[in-house]
C-alpha positions in Angstrom: 144.2 257.7 54.9 140.6 256.4 54.6 140.5 257.9 51.1 143.6 256.1 50.1 142.3 252.8 51.4 139.1 253.3 49.5 141.1 253.9 46.3 143.1 250.7 46.9 140.0 248.7 47.4 138.3 250.2 44.3 141.3 249.5 42.1 140.8 245.7 41.7 137.1 246.2 41.0 137.9 248.8 38.3 140.5 246.5 36.8 138.0 243.6 36.6 135.4 245.8 35.1 137.8 247.1 32.5 138.9 243.5 31.7 135.3 242.4 31.4 134.5 245.3 29.0 137.5 244.3 26.8 136.4 240.7 26.7 132.8 241.6 25.8 134.1 243.9 23.1 136.5 241.3 21.8 134.0 238.4 21.7 130.8 240.4 21.0 129.9 238.5 17.9 130.2 235.2 19.7 127.9 236.4 22.4 125.5 237.6 19.7 125.5 234.1 18.2 124.7 232.7 21.7 121.9 235.1 22.3 119.1 233.1 20.6 120.0 230.0 22.5 120.1 231.9 25.8 116.8 233.6 25.1 115.2 230.2 24.3 116.3 228.7 27.7 115.3 231.9 29.5 111.8 232.1 27.9 110.8 228.5 27.7 112.8 226.9 30.6 113.4 229.4 33.4 110.5 231.8 33.3 107.9 228.9 33.3 109.5 227.7 36.5 107.4 230.3 38.3 104.5 227.9 37.7 105.9 225.6 40.3 104.1 227.7 42.9 100.8 226.1 41.7 101.8 222.8 43.3 101.7 224.6 46.7 98.5 226.6 46.2 94.7 226.0 45.8 95.0 227.5 42.4 92.0 229.3 41.0 92.1 230.4 37.4 90.2 233.6 38.1 92.6 234.7 40.9 95.8 233.7 39.2 99.0 232.1 40.6 100.0 234.8 43.1 96.6 235.6 44.5 95.5 232.0 45.0 95.7 230.8 48.6 98.6 228.6 49.8 97.9 225.0 50.5 101.2 223.6 51.7 101.9 220.0 50.7 98.2 219.2 50.3 98.5 218.2 46.6 101.5 216.1 47.2 99.6 214.1 49.8 96.7 213.6 47.4 99.2 212.7 44.7 100.9 210.0 46.7 97.5 208.5 47.7 96.4 208.2 44.0 96.7 204.7 42.5 96.9 206.1 38.9 100.0 208.1 39.9 101.8 205.0 41.2 100.8 203.1 38.1 102.1 205.9 35.9 105.4 206.0 37.9 105.8 202.2 37.6 105.2 202.3 33.8 107.6 205.2 33.4 110.4 203.5 35.3 110.0 200.2 33.4 109.8 201.8 29.9 112.7 204.1 30.6 114.8 201.2 32.0 114.1 199.2 28.8 115.0 202.2 26.7 118.2 202.7 28.7 119.3 199.0 28.5 118.5 198.4 24.9 118.5 201.9 23.4 121.6 203.5 24.9 124.2 201.0 23.5 122.6 201.0 20.0 124.2 204.4 18.9 127.5 203.2 20.2 127.4 200.0 18.2 126.2 201.7 15.1 128.9 204.4 15.4 131.6 201.7 15.8 130.3 200.0 12.6 130.2 203.3 10.6 133.7 204.1 11.8 134.9 200.9 10.1 133.5 201.8 6.7 136.3 202.8 4.4 134.3 204.2 1.5 133.3 207.8 2.4 130.5 207.8 -0.2 128.9 204.7 1.1 129.3 205.9 4.6 127.4 209.2 3.8 124.6 207.2 2.2 124.2 205.0 5.3 124.3 208.0 7.6 121.6 209.7 5.6 119.4 206.7 5.8 119.8 206.1 9.5 119.5 209.9 10.3 116.3 210.3 8.4 113.8 208.9 10.9 114.9 211.4 13.6 113.5 214.2 11.5 110.0 212.7 11.3 107.6 213.5 14.0 105.9 210.8 16.1 102.6 211.8 14.5 103.9 210.7 11.1 105.7 207.6 12.4 102.7 206.7 14.6 100.5 206.7 11.5 103.0 204.6 9.6 103.2 202.1 12.5 99.4 201.9 12.8 99.2 201.2 9.0 102.0 198.7 8.8 100.9 196.8 11.9 97.3 196.7 11.0 96.0 193.0 11.0 93.8 193.8 7.9 95.8 196.1 5.6 99.4 196.0 7.0 102.3 193.5 6.9 100.8 191.4 9.7 97.9 190.5 7.4 100.3 188.5 5.3 101.1 186.3 8.3 97.5 185.8 9.5 98.0 187.8 12.7 94.6 188.8 14.0 95.6 191.4 16.6 97.9 194.4 16.2 100.8 194.7 18.8 99.6 198.3 19.3 96.5 196.9 20.9 98.1 194.2 23.0 99.4 195.2 26.5 102.0 192.4 26.5 103.6 193.7 23.4 103.2 197.4 23.6 106.2 198.2 25.7 108.5 196.3 23.4 107.0 198.2 20.5 107.8 201.5 22.2 111.4 200.5 22.8 112.2 199.2 19.4 110.4 202.0 17.5 112.4 204.5 19.6 115.6 202.7 18.8 114.7 202.8 15.1 114.0 206.5 15.2 116.8 207.9 17.4 119.8 205.5 17.0 121.1 207.1 13.8 121.0 210.6 15.2 122.6 209.4 18.4 125.7 208.3 16.5 126.7 211.9 15.7 128.4 212.6 19.0 130.2 209.3 19.1 131.5 209.7 15.5 132.7 213.1 16.4 134.6 211.7 19.4 136.1 209.0 17.3 137.2 211.5 14.7 139.4 213.1 17.5 141.3 209.9 18.3 145.0 210.2 17.5 145.7 208.0 14.4 149.1 207.1 15.9 147.3 205.0 18.5 145.9 202.8 15.8 149.3 202.6 14.1 151.0 201.5 17.3 148.3 198.9 18.0 148.7 197.5 14.4 152.4 197.3 14.8 151.7 195.2 18.0 149.6 192.8 15.9 146.1 194.0 16.8 143.3 193.0 14.5 140.1 195.1 13.8 138.2 193.9 16.9 141.2 194.5 19.1 141.6 198.0 17.7 138.0 198.7 18.7 138.4 197.1 22.1 141.7 198.6 23.2 141.8 201.9 21.3 138.4 203.2 20.1 136.3 202.3 23.2 138.7 203.6 25.8 139.2 206.8 23.8 135.4 207.6 23.8 134.8 206.3 27.3 134.4 209.8 28.8 131.8 210.7 26.1 129.9 207.5 26.9 129.9 208.2 30.6 128.7 211.9 30.2 125.9 210.9 27.9 124.9 208.0 30.3 124.8 210.5 33.2 122.6 212.9 31.2 120.3 209.9 30.1 120.0 208.9 33.8 118.6 212.3 34.6 115.7 211.7 32.2 114.8 208.3 33.6 111.3 209.6 34.5 110.8 211.0 31.1 109.8 208.0 28.9 108.8 210.0 25.8 105.5 211.9 25.9 105.1 212.3 22.1 105.7 208.7 21.3 103.4 207.3 24.1 100.7 209.8 23.5 100.5 209.1 19.8 100.6 205.3 20.1 98.7 204.4 23.3 95.0 203.7 23.5 92.5 202.6 26.2 93.4 198.9 25.7 97.0 199.5 26.9 96.6 202.2 29.5 97.7 199.7 32.2 101.2 199.3 30.7 101.5 202.6 28.8 100.3 205.4 31.0 103.4 207.3 32.1 104.0 210.4 34.2 104.0 212.7 31.2 100.7 211.5 30.0 99.4 211.5 33.5 100.3 215.1 34.0 98.7 216.0 30.7 95.5 214.1 31.5 95.1 215.4 35.0 96.1 219.0 34.2 94.7 219.8 30.8 91.9 217.3 30.5 90.6 217.2 34.0 91.6 220.8 35.0 93.3 219.8 38.3 96.3 222.1 37.7 97.8 221.9 41.2 97.9 218.1 41.2 99.5 218.1 37.7 102.0 220.6 38.9 102.9 218.5 42.0 103.4 215.4 39.7 105.6 217.4 37.4 107.7 218.9 40.2 108.1 215.4 41.7 109.3 214.1 38.3 111.8 217.0 37.9 113.1 216.6 41.5 113.7 212.9 41.2 115.4 213.4 37.8 117.8 216.0 39.4 118.6 213.6 42.3 119.4 210.8 39.8 121.6 213.1 37.8 123.5 214.2 40.9 123.8 210.6 42.1 125.0 209.2 38.8 127.6 212.0 38.5 128.9 211.3 42.0 129.0 207.6 41.3 130.9 208.1 38.1 133.6 210.2 39.9 133.8 207.8 42.8 134.6 205.0 40.3 137.4 207.0 38.8 135.6 208.2 35.7 134.8 211.7 34.5 131.6 213.5 35.5 129.7 216.5 34.2 131.4 218.8 36.8 
């Protein structure tokens, strides 16, 4: 009797195993295509998470991560008592907020404009032009901006401007926001254009029969149809609110604008790699990631509470 019971219990497991093998064999080439992406996230995202332990240890390079003594929350206490950390946190929130307010709607507006272009050839030309800055690194763009905004050799020299905005704290944040919009807006339209391509043409035909003009088509057909895409991208953007763009800031900032430009990413770089205080830098990075995760969860919950769609 016990033997029969064991066989009955083993049967569902054997069936599931057989089904899994059939699925793996059926979609093996798809899984093979997924393998490079999975390896990327495993090697560069998940394995390095072991370094989080440094934030809770008196890390010694000679002893390594696992043999260094535990220190509890000592480095977090030091971090929260450091004025430079709070300044970097304040700058990060302000710059990210500006980028969210002014930068997030920009790809939506550009995608709506491109969607109204009837000539496919002209549309492709415009898309190529607005996509191109995304493929340039901030090293190249930073050099271009320093040259163009130079008060001696750049465009500003034609207007008699004596100081470059790159060197002025009151203008530096605006420069970060608008240069980021110029670089990334075109690339950000891809997802929205793909979402618009999936809208049922019959919806537009029905709206035209009701007398809707072009603006009303956008307002009552296009925008509601891509609302779920907008919400999902907004949720993902909220999770990166404490990541204000290390490459851009690191290339453009200088000692004259540290008070308004030093962000958490540059703070972690400076404290960890330049000063060698690895546990303090790890604590700051862990704080940044934890807050980002909480903001992501909160925005997803808020979206679902308001009747919208969420990530899960």
